[in-house]
C-alpha positions in Angstrom: 3.8 -13.4 37.4 3.9 -17.0 36.1 1.0 -18.1 34.1 -1.2 -20.8 35.9 -4.3 -22.7 35.1 -6.1 -20.2 37.5 -4.3 -17.2 35.9 -3.6 -18.2 32.1 -2.0 -16.4 29.6 -4.2 -14.8 27.1 -3.4 -15.3 23.4 -5.2 -13.5 20.4 -4.7 -14.5 16.9 -5.4 -11.9 14.4 -6.4 -13.6 11.3 -6.2 -11.3 8.1 -7.7 -14.0 5.7 -11.3 -13.7 4.6 -11.7 -17.6 4.6 -12.9 -18.5 8.0 -12.6 -22.3 7.5 -9.4 -22.1 5.3 -6.0 -23.1 5.9 -5.1 -19.9 7.8 -7.8 -20.6 10.3 -6.9 -24.0 10.6 -3.4 -23.3 11.5 -4.4 -20.5 14.1 -6.7 -23.2 15.6 -3.9 -25.7 15.8 -1.6 -23.2 17.4 -4.1 -22.1 20.1 -5.0 -25.8 20.8 -1.3 -26.7 21.2 -0.9 -23.8 23.6 -4.0 -24.7 25.5 -2.9 -28.2 25.9 -0.3 -27.0 28.4 -3.1 -25.7 30.7 -1.4 -22.3 31.3 -3.1 -20.2 28.4 -6.3 -19.5 26.6 -7.0 -17.9 23.4 -9.3 -16.6 20.7 -9.2 -16.0 17.1 -10.3 -12.5 15.8 -11.2 -12.6 12.1 -10.3 -9.1 10.9 -13.0 -9.8 8.0 -15.7 -9.4 10.7 -14.8 -5.9 11.2 -15.0 -2.8 9.1 -11.3 -2.0 9.4 -11.1 0.2 6.2 -7.9 1.3 4.6 -5.5 3.8 6.1 -5.2 6.9 3.7 -2.0 8.1 5.2 -3.4 11.5 6.3 -1.8 11.3 9.8 -4.9 13.0 11.4 -4.3 10.4 14.2 -0.7 11.7 14.8 -1.8 15.4 14.9 -4.7 14.4 17.5 -2.3 12.6 19.8 -3.9 9.3 19.5 -2.8 6.0 18.7 -5.8 5.6 16.2 -8.3 7.8 14.9 -10.7 4.8 14.1 -13.8 5.0 15.9 -14.5 1.8 18.1 -18.2 1.9 17.3 -18.1 2.7 13.6 -14.7 1.3 12.5 -14.0 4.3 10.2 -11.5 7.1 10.6 -12.8 10.2 12.2 -11.2 12.2 9.6 -13.6 10.9 7.0 -16.7 12.2 8.9 
């Protein structure tokens, strides 16, 4: 399916910087503005600092459970820590 103005591509920029108004945000915003100027895409910037992502401990519980991620979507923490 070819993207059109009625059915645009969806672009998500994951921003790892904690500085929401800094250079990384400015570059991401410029990228999205340039893509959106073509009229066949729309995008969003997701600042990872807005979420409690936590740190992977390498316990591999998520592999044993057969899930791609052991993180809870509601709490943002690894279920093996509960």
